[in-house]
N, C-alpha and C positions, 0 to 999 in steps of 0.2 A: 504493500500500500504506500503510495506516495504521501508525503507529509503535506496535507492541505491545511495551511494556517489561515486563520481569520481573526482579525481584531474584533473584540466585543466590549461593550460598555454596560455596566450595571445601570438600571433605570429605577427610579423611585416614584415616578408619576404613572398613574393608571387611568383607565377610562378611555372613551372614544376621543375626547378632546386631546388628551395627551398623545394618543396613538397618531392622530392627524398631525400634531406638531412634530413627532418623530419622523414621520414619512416625509413631511415638507423639508426636513433637514437632511434628506437623502439616506435615511436609515429605516430599518424594519424592526418592529416590535417582535420580541421572541421570548419564549419561556424554556428554560432548561430544567428537566426533572429526571428522577430515577434514583435507584439504589436507596430508597427510603429517606433521601435528603430533602430539605426544604427547597421548593422551586426557586430558581434564580430568574429574575426578570431582566432581560438584556435587550440591547439594541445592536443590530448588525448593519454594516455598510451595505447598502442595496446593490450597488454595481458589482462589488467584489463577490458578494454572496451569489448573485445571479450567475456570474461567470463561472464560479466553482461548480455550481449545480449543472449548468449547461455543458461544461466540459467533462464532468465526472459522474453525472447522473444523480438522481434523487437519493440514492443509497450512499452517497459520499459520507465518509467519516471525517469530521473536521476537528482540528486542534484549535480550540477557542482560546485566544489570548485575552483573558478578561482583565480589564483595567482594575488595578488594586486588589487582584485576587490571583489564585493559582490557575495555570492552564488546565483545561478540561477537554477530554475526548467526547465528541457528541455525534449522534446519528440523526439525520433529518427524518422525523417521523411523519410530519404533516406540514405541507406548505399551502397556505390559504391564499388564493388569488381573487382579485375583484372579478365578479361575474361578467362585467361588460368592458371594463377598462384594462383588464389583463395585467395589472400590477400586483406585486406581492403585498398582501395585507398583514400577514402574521406567519410566524414559523414556530412549530413545536419541535424541540430538540430533546433527544433521549441521551442521558448520561451513560457512557459505556466505558468499559475497562479492557485493556489488552488481554486477550486470551479468552474472554467470555463470549458466549454464543448469543446471537439475536435472531429473531424471525423477521424476514423481509420478503417482499415480492420483487422478483427479478425478471426483467424483460426476456422474452424468447425470440430469437431471430432465426428465421427459416433460411437455410442455404441449400443450394443444389437445385436441380430440375427434375420434376417427376417425369414419368414415361410419357411419350407423345400421346395426344388424344385424351389427356386427363385435365381435370379442373381441381385446383388446390384452394382449400378454404382454411384459414387459420381461425380457430374458435377461441383460443386462449392466447392473449398477447404476453402473459406473464404467469409464472408459477411461484409458489411460496416455498422458501427454504429456511432451514435453521443452519446458520453458518457463523464462523468466528467473525466478530465485529470488524476486525481490521483486515479481513480477507473476503469481503463481499464482492462478487464479480459484477462488472458493469452490465453484462448480458450473458445469456446462455445461447448456444447454437444448436439447432436441430437440423440435421441433413435429411432431405427427402430425395436425394439423388436416385433416379431410376424407379421410384415407387410406382406401383401399378394401381389402376383404379380399384377401389375397394379397400385400400390400405388406410389404416387409422393409426395415428401416433398419439399416445397418451402421456401424461406427466412422467411416468417412470421411464419412458423412452428417451427423455432428455438427459444427456450426459452432464453430471454434476461435478464441480471441482472437488478435490480431495478434502475430506473432513466435513462436507456439507451433507445435510439430511433433508430429503424431500418431506414437506409438510402438506402439500396439496394432495387431495385424494387420488388414489390410483386410477379412478375412473374419469378423471378430468381429461376431456378431449382437447388436444392442442391443435392438431392438423388433421383434416379429413381430405383424402384424395378420392375423387369420384370420376366417373366417365364424363367427358365433356359433351354437351349436347351438339348434335349435328346442325348444320345450317338449315336443313329442312325442318328439323324439330323446332328450332328457334323461330322460323317463319310461321310454322303452324301455331305456335304459342301466341305470337303477335296477332295472327288472324283470329284465333279463338277469343283473345282478349278484346279485340276490336268488335267482334260480333256480339259479345256480351254487353258492351256499352250501348250498341245500337238497340239491342233487344230490350234493355232496361228502359231506354228512352221511349221506345215504342209502347211499352206497358204503361209508362207514366202518362203518355199522351192519351191512351185508351181510357185510363181511369179518370182523367180530367174531362174527357168527353162525356 
């Protein structure tokens, strides 16, 4: 794990008004909790935090350099963004220690090409793992190279890093490979769909009459 350092300041003002003032100053309100300790209310530099998450993923473990306090290792548990303006409103951070394991959701990236004439659908974009906090993978890869129609890949089919344990259910479908529809079948479906619309319109006209 690369050492991702981020300056943090303790904050002593709370509420919506205080949060707005913090954000106007180019910072993000955050709370650090875990290991039975009292929550620490912090402010994080917006640009630096966003860059670290963008470059290292939401499971990035950060070394927080807290002003006037000791450094802490923290995992991003929740990042709340504004629903329409898309800026970060608040961050929840989980206090972690080197060597301990945490439960996280990790993205699954599909690689390779299935057999010709197939249609690939990814049902699950991520699976849940228990893994050492300082060795969380940014992503997991699942190869579907040459997979024939009718092949299904479930959570246990994804290769995990050493020391990681799958927490998602074994029946969680990640990728389904089916037979691709022919051009004639697609045209037939479009025709049938169109006919249904016309038929419904006709019935409505009859009822109005």
